[in-house]
C-alpha positions as CSV (number, residue, x, y, z in Angstrom):
1,X,45.0,23.9,-26.9
2,X,48.5,22.9,-28.2
3,X,49.7,25.4,-30.7
4,X,52.3,23.3,-32.2
5,X,55.2,25.6,-31.9
6,X,58.6,24.8,-30.3
7,X,59.3,25.9,-26.8
8,X,61.5,29.0,-26.6
9,X,63.2,30.6,-23.6
10,X,61.3,33.7,-22.6
11,X,62.8,36.9,-20.9
12,X,61.2,39.1,-18.5
13,X,61.6,42.7,-19.8
14,X,61.1,45.8,-17.7
15,X,58.8,48.5,-18.9
16,X,60.1,50.3,-22.1
17,X,63.0,47.8,-22.6
18,X,62.5,45.4,-25.8
19,X,63.4,41.7,-25.5
20,X,66.2,42.0,-27.9
21,X,68.1,44.8,-26.3
22,X,71.9,44.5,-25.9
23,X,74.4,42.4,-27.9
24,X,73.8,38.5,-27.6
25,X,77.3,38.1,-26.1
26,X,76.8,40.9,-23.7
27,X,73.2,40.9,-22.7
28,X,71.5,43.9,-21.4
29,X,71.9,44.1,-17.6
30,X,68.5,45.4,-17.5
31,X,67.1,42.2,-18.9
32,X,67.0,39.2,-16.5
33,X,66.8,35.6,-18.3
34,X,64.2,33.3,-17.2
35,X,65.7,30.1,-15.8
36,X,64.9,26.9,-17.9
37,X,63.9,23.7,-16.5
38,X,65.4,21.0,-18.6
39,X,63.2,18.0,-19.1
40,X,59.9,19.8,-18.6
41,X,57.8,20.0,-21.7
42,X,56.3,23.4,-22.7
43,X,53.0,24.2,-21.1
44,X,50.3,24.5,-23.9
45,X,48.8,28.0,-24.2
46,X,45.2,28.0,-22.8
47,X,42.6,29.7,-25.0
48,X,39.1,30.4,-24.2
49,X,36.7,27.6,-25.5
50,X,34.5,28.5,-28.2
51,X,31.0,29.9,-27.2
52,X,28.3,27.2,-27.0
53,X,26.3,29.5,-29.4
54,X,28.8,28.6,-32.0
55,X,28.4,24.8,-31.6
56,X,26.8,22.5,-34.1
57,X,24.3,21.4,-31.5
58,X,22.9,25.0,-31.1
59,X,22.6,25.4,-34.7
60,X,20.8,22.2,-35.3
61,X,18.5,22.6,-32.3
62,X,17.8,26.2,-33.3
63,X,16.6,25.0,-36.8
64,X,14.5,22.1,-35.3
65,X,12.9,23.3,-32.1
66,X,11.1,26.3,-33.5
67,X,9.7,24.7,-36.7
68,X,6.3,24.5,-35.1
69,X,6.2,28.3,-34.3
70,X,3.9,29.7,-37.1
71,X,5.5,33.0,-37.8
72,X,9.2,33.7,-38.8
73,X,9.4,36.6,-36.2
74,X,8.6,34.1,-33.4
75,X,11.1,31.7,-34.7
76,X,13.9,34.4,-34.6
77,X,13.0,35.5,-31.2
78,X,13.0,31.8,-30.0
79,X,16.6,31.6,-31.3
80,X,17.5,34.9,-29.8
81,X,16.1,33.9,-26.3
82,X,17.9,30.6,-26.5
83,X,21.2,32.4,-27.4
84,X,20.6,34.7,-24.4
85,X,20.3,31.8,-22.0
86,X,23.6,30.4,-23.2
87,X,25.6,33.7,-23.5
88,X,24.4,35.8,-20.6
89,X,26.3,35.6,-17.4
90,X,24.5,35.5,-14.0
91,X,20.8,35.5,-13.8
92,X,19.0,34.9,-17.0
93,X,16.4,37.7,-16.5
94,X,14.9,39.4,-19.8
95,X,16.8,42.6,-18.9
96,X,20.0,41.0,-18.5
97,X,19.7,38.9,-21.8
98,X,18.4,41.9,-23.9
99,X,21.5,43.8,-22.6
100,X,23.8,41.2,-24.0
101,X,21.9,40.6,-27.3
102,X,20.8,44.2,-28.3
103,X,23.6,46.3,-26.9
104,X,23.0,49.5,-24.8
105,X,21.2,51.4,-27.5
106,X,18.6,48.7,-28.3
107,X,18.4,47.1,-24.9
108,X,14.9,48.5,-24.0
109,X,13.3,47.4,-27.4
110,X,15.0,43.9,-27.3
111,X,13.9,43.3,-23.8
112,X,10.1,44.2,-24.7
113,X,10.5,41.8,-27.6
114,X,11.8,38.9,-25.5
115,X,9.2,39.6,-22.6
116,X,6.2,39.6,-25.2
117,X,7.6,36.4,-26.8
118,X,7.8,34.5,-23.4
119,X,4.7,36.0,-21.6
120,X,2.2,37.4,-24.1
121,X,2.6,35.3,-27.3
122,X,0.5,32.4,-28.4
123,X,3.0,29.8,-29.2
124,X,2.7,26.3,-27.9
125,X,5.5,25.0,-25.8
126,X,4.5,21.3,-26.0
127,X,5.6,20.7,-29.7
128,X,8.9,22.3,-28.7
129,X,9.4,19.9,-25.8
130,X,8.4,17.1,-28.0
131,X,10.9,17.9,-30.7
132,X,13.8,18.2,-28.0
133,X,13.0,14.9,-26.7
134,X,12.8,13.4,-29.9
135,X,16.2,14.8,-31.1
136,X,18.0,13.7,-27.8
137,X,16.7,10.1,-28.1
138,X,17.7,10.1,-31.8
139,X,21.3,11.1,-30.7
140,X,21.4,8.5,-27.9
141,X,19.1,6.0,-26.5
142,X,17.9,6.9,-23.0
143,X,18.9,4.6,-20.0
144,X,15.8,5.9,-18.3
145,X,13.3,8.7,-17.9
146,X,14.0,10.1,-14.4
147,X,11.1,12.0,-12.7
148,X,12.4,14.6,-10.1
149,X,10.8,17.7,-8.3
150,X,12.3,21.0,-8.5
151,X,11.8,23.7,-5.9
152,X,12.3,27.3,-7.0
153,X,12.4,29.7,-4.0
154,X,10.5,33.1,-4.5
155,X,10.5,36.1,-2.3
156,X,7.1,37.2,-3.2
157,X,3.6,35.8,-3.7
158,X,2.8,37.0,-7.2
159,X,4.6,34.5,-9.5
160,X,2.7,31.7,-10.9
161,X,2.3,28.5,-8.7
162,X,4.0,30.1,-5.5
163,X,3.0,28.6,-2.4
164,X,4.2,27.6,1.1
165,X,6.0,24.3,0.7
166,X,8.4,22.2,2.9
167,X,12.0,22.3,1.5
168,X,14.4,19.3,1.3
169,X,15.5,20.3,4.9
170,X,12.1,20.3,6.4
171,X,11.6,24.0,6.4
172,X,8.4,25.8,5.2
173,X,9.5,28.1,2.3
174,X,7.8,30.4,-0.3
175,X,8.4,28.6,-3.6
176,X,7.2,27.2,-6.8
177,X,7.2,23.6,-7.0
178,X,7.4,21.7,-10.1
179,X,8.1,18.2,-11.5
180,X,10.5,17.4,-14.5
181,X,11.0,14.5,-16.5
182,X,14.6,14.1,-17.5
183,X,16.1,12.1,-20.5
184,X,19.2,10.2,-18.9
185,X,21.9,8.4,-20.4
186,X,25.1,6.9,-19.3
187,X,27.0,10.5,-19.7
188,X,24.2,13.1,-19.1
189,X,20.8,14.2,-18.2
190,X,18.5,16.7,-19.8
191,X,15.1,17.8,-18.8
192,X,12.4,17.6,-21.5
193,X,9.0,18.0,-19.8
194,X,7.6,19.8,-16.9
195,X,4.5,20.1,-14.7
196,X,4.1,23.3,-12.4
197,X,2.2,22.7,-9.2
198,X,-0.7,25.2,-8.8
199,X,-1.4,25.0,-5.0
200,X,-4.8,25.2,-3.4
201,X,-5.2,28.3,-1.3
202,X,-4.6,27.4,2.4
203,X,-2.9,24.1,1.4
204,X,-0.5,22.5,3.9
205,X,2.5,22.6,1.7
206,X,3.1,18.8,1.7
207,X,4.5,16.7,-1.2
208,X,1.3,14.8,-2.0
209,X,0.7,16.5,-5.4
210,X,4.0,15.2,-6.8
211,X,2.7,11.8,-7.6
212,X,-0.2,13.4,-9.8
213,X,2.1,15.8,-11.4
214,X,4.6,13.0,-12.3
215,X,1.9,10.7,-13.7
216,X,0.6,13.4,-15.8
217,X,3.9,14.2,-17.4
218,X,4.8,10.7,-18.2
219,X,1.5,9.7,-19.6
220,X,1.5,12.6,-21.7
221,X,4.9,11.9,-23.1
222,X,4.0,8.1,-23.5
223,X,0.7,8.9,-25.5
224,X,1.7,11.7,-27.7
225,X,5.6,12.0,-28.2
226,X,6.6,8.7,-29.9
227,X,9.8,8.1,-27.6
228,X,11.7,5.0,-27.2
229,X,10.7,2.8,-24.2
230,X,12.9,3.0,-21.1
231,X,12.3,2.5,-17.4
232,X,10.6,5.4,-15.6
233,X,12.3,6.2,-12.3
234,X,10.2,8.1,-9.8
235,X,12.3,10.0,-7.0
236,X,9.7,12.2,-5.5
237,X,11.6,13.6,-2.4
238,X,9.6,11.6,0.0
239,X,6.3,11.7,-1.4
240,X,4.4,8.8,-1.6
241,X,5.0,7.3,-5.2
242,X,2.3,4.6,-5.2
243,X,-0.6,6.5,-7.1
244,X,1.8,7.7,-9.7
245,X,3.3,4.0,-10.1
246,X,-0.2,2.5,-10.3
247,X,-1.3,4.9,-13.1
248,X,1.9,4.3,-15.0
249,X,1.6,0.4,-14.5
250,X,-1.9,0.6,-15.9
251,X,-0.6,2.3,-19.1
252,X,1.7,-0.3,-19.7
253,X,4.9,1.3,-18.6
254,X,7.7,-0.1,-16.3
255,X,8.1,2.4,-13.5
256,X,10.3,2.1,-10.5
257,X,10.0,4.2,-7.5
258,X,12.2,5.3,-4.5
259,X,9.9,4.4,-1.6
260,X,9.7,6.3,1.8
261,X,10.8,4.2,4.7
262,X,7.5,4.6,6.5
263,X,5.2,3.6,3.6
264,X,3.1,0.6,4.8
265,X,2.8,-2.5,2.6
266,X,1.5,-5.9,3.2
267,X,4.0,-8.7,2.9
268,X,2.9,-11.2,0.1
269,X,6.1,-13.4,-0.3
270,X,6.2,-16.9,1.4
271,X,9.9,-16.6,1.4
272,X,9.5,-14.1,4.4
273,X,8.6,-16.9,6.7
274,X,6.0,-15.7,9.5
275,X,5.3,-12.4,8.0
276,X,2.8,-13.3,4.9
277,X,-0.2,-10.9,5.1
278,X,1.3,-8.8,7.9
279,X,1.3,-5.1,7.1
280,X,4.7,-3.5,7.9
281,X,6.5,-0.4,7.0
282,X,9.0,-0.8,3.8
283,X,12.0,-0.4,6.3
284,X,10.6,-3.1,8.6
285,X,10.1,-5.4,5.5
286,X,13.7,-5.0,4.7
287,X,15.0,-5.6,8.0
288,X,13.0,-8.9,8.2
289,X,14.5,-9.9,5.0
290,X,18.0,-9.3,6.0
291,X,19.1,-12.9,6.0
292,X,17.9,-13.1,2.4
293,X,20.2,-10.7,0.8
294,X,22.6,-11.6,-1.9
295,X,25.4,-9.9,-3.8
296,X,24.2,-7.9,-6.8
297,X,26.2,-9.1,-9.9
298,X,29.0,-6.5,-10.8
299,X,28.0,-4.0,-8.1
300,X,30.7,-2.7,-5.7
301,X,30.7,0.5,-3.7
302,X,32.9,2.3,-1.3
303,X,36.7,2.3,-0.7
304,X,37.9,-0.1,-0.6
305,X,35.2,-1.4,-3.0
306,X,32.8,-3.8,-1.2
307,X,30.1,-5.9,-2.7
308,X,26.5,-4.5,-2.9
309,X,23.8,-6.6,-1.3
310,X,20.0,-6.6,-2.3
311,X,16.9,-8.5,-1.8
312,X,13.4,-8.2,-3.4
313,X,10.2,-9.1,-1.5
314,X,6.8,-9.6,-2.9
315,X,4.3,-7.2,-1.5
316,X,0.7,-5.8,-2.0
317,X,-1.0,-2.5,-1.0
318,X,-2.7,-2.8,2.5
319,X,-6.2,-4.1,1.9
320,X,-5.5,-5.4,-1.7
321,X,-3.9,-8.7,-0.7
322,X,-5.1,-11.4,-3.2
323,X,-4.1,-15.1,-3.6
324,X,-1.4,-15.8,-6.1
325,X,1.5,-13.9,-7.5
326,X,2.2,-10.7,-5.5
327,X,1.5,-7.6,-7.5
328,X,4.5,-5.5,-6.4
329,X,8.1,-6.0,-5.3
330,X,10.0,-3.8,-2.7
331,X,13.6,-4.1,-3.1
332,X,16.4,-2.9,-0.6
333,X,20.1,-2.4,-1.5
334,X,23.2,-1.5,0.6
335,X,27.0,-2.0,0.5
336,X,28.0,-5.0,2.5
337,X,28.8,-3.7,6.0
338,X,26.8,-0.6,5.9
339,X,23.5,0.5,7.2
340,X,20.7,-1.7,5.9
341,X,18.9,-0.8,3.8
342,X,20.4,2.2,2.3
343,X,17.9,2.4,-0.7
344,X,14.3,1.2,-0.9
345,X,12.5,0.9,-4.3
346,X,9.2,-0.2,-5.3
347,X,8.3,-1.7,-8.6
348,X,5.9,-4.2,-10.3
349,X,6.9,-7.8,-9.5
350,X,7.7,-8.7,-12.9
351,X,8.7,-5.2,-14.4
352,X,11.7,-4.8,-12.0
353,X,13.6,-7.5,-13.6
354,X,13.8,-5.6,-16.9
355,X,15.0,-2.3,-15.2
356,X,18.6,-1.4,-15.1
357,X,20.5,-3.2,-12.3
358,X,19.0,-2.0,-9.1
359,X,22.1,-0.4,-7.6
360,X,22.5,1.5,-10.8
361,X,19.1,3.3,-10.1
362,X,20.7,5.7,-7.6
363,X,23.4,6.5,-10.2
364,X,21.0,7.7,-12.6
365,X,19.0,9.6,-10.3
366,X,22.1,11.3,-9.0
367,X,23.0,12.2,-12.5
368,X,20.0,14.3,-12.7
369,X,21.0,16.2,-9.4
370,X,24.4,16.8,-10.6
371,X,23.2,18.0,-14.1
372,X,20.7,20.4,-12.5
373,X,23.4,22.1,-10.5
374,X,26.2,21.8,-12.8
375,X,24.3,23.1,-16.1
376,X,20.6,23.6,-15.3
377,X,21.1,26.4,-12.7
378,X,23.6,28.1,-15.0
379,X,21.3,28.3,-18.2
380,X,18.4,29.7,-16.0
381,X,16.0,26.7,-15.2
382,X,15.0,28.5,-12.1
383,X,15.3,32.1,-13.3
384,X,11.8,33.0,-14.6
385,X,10.4,36.0,-12.5
386,X,7.3,36.7,-14.2
387,X,3.6,36.1,-13.2
388,X,2.4,34.2,-16.2
389,X,1.8,30.5,-16.0
390,X,2.3,30.2,-19.8
391,X,5.5,32.5,-19.5
392,X,6.8,30.0,-16.8
393,X,6.2,27.1,-19.2
394,X,7.8,28.9,-22.2
395,X,10.9,29.9,-20.3
396,X,11.5,26.6,-18.7
397,X,11.1,24.9,-22.2
398,X,13.8,27.2,-23.7
399,X,16.1,26.9,-20.7
400,X,15.8,23.0,-21.1
401,X,16.9,23.5,-24.7
402,X,19.8,25.4,-23.4
403,X,20.7,22.7,-21.1
404,X,20.6,20.2,-23.9
405,X,22.9,22.4,-25.9
406,X,25.4,22.8,-23.1
407,X,25.2,18.9,-22.2
408,X,25.8,17.8,-25.6
409,X,28.3,20.4,-26.7
410,X,30.8,19.8,-24.1
411,X,32.3,16.7,-22.3
412,X,29.9,16.2,-19.6
413,X,32.6,15.2,-17.2
414,X,33.9,18.8,-17.4
415,X,30.7,20.8,-16.6
416,X,32.8,23.7,-14.8
417,X,33.6,24.9,-18.3
418,X,32.3,28.4,-19.0
419,X,29.1,28.4,-20.9
420,X,30.0,31.3,-23.0
């Protein structure tokens, strides 16, 4: 922050010797002037930014989010928990937050109060999430609602929803597996709704449950939350999105899903000569359509910037081919000269034209991943350590609210700024 004062030469002073020692014409030999560099402006003094708990966004959300809680003591604890998520360094455990909120003398009592509020209280987290989503949409219109999985590694087997799952790297890990719906704009991304997978005993740990969790979350929001319409982007880390896409389309939504390369589809587009009715993987369909690619208007990528090419092919699910207009479209994109295809997306044949430019889809999805690591992990999205299913949902609801405070109180392009 610029203090507005003029730059004055400084002196380096030895211990115990004031800066004004000696006559101005005969300086104290123990004082060595600092050499001035002409032409350089004074360096502004850096001050620690104000804590996020002092921001207007924190105050506004604190007033709005907990209005559905029936008792004043619950509302007070909600504000305290939100404050702890934003102000506590390191892991956002109840003990760590209580130490910062209550001080050494009352740490135990504060911790018990917060633990009861999250794990044993009866307040409903869904109205809090709905209010959060409505407030965000009131501040900025969403570009999309992005659905992404979240893996939360766990060392034990006692937390709610812990199972053996495949990680992004293909390893089997002990973890909780959730799906989040994110409010995404041109500048930021904030999670607003969650579903926690409760694996069946003896399950194989594969990602098949993601589609049902994603559809359940989106349909609940669409039916009851009164939110503005925006494309729904499904990126389910290799899981088959078709079951979710079909459920969302049946409800009148416009979903677009990243498609696994090995997902089989039936070609239903006469433009792909010689392939109509053939069942191929999405990758083979895109390779067959290589000659049909066209530059996407305004889309460029790489250094130096290159045009981005894309093509859409009408398809149907195997066994469901019907005469007439194809039901679905598979779309591939990639920078000119790069590996083809780089991205493959599936959507309704008519709906995809109203979605954001296809190349921009990856930008919106990546904004979620950046925001998760830059903000979400710092406000405790993965930090709940209890055994209670309801406690997990209450904690991640308030961590999502803390994420919103951090994202909207600061310039999202500078997410390295300290949270408190």
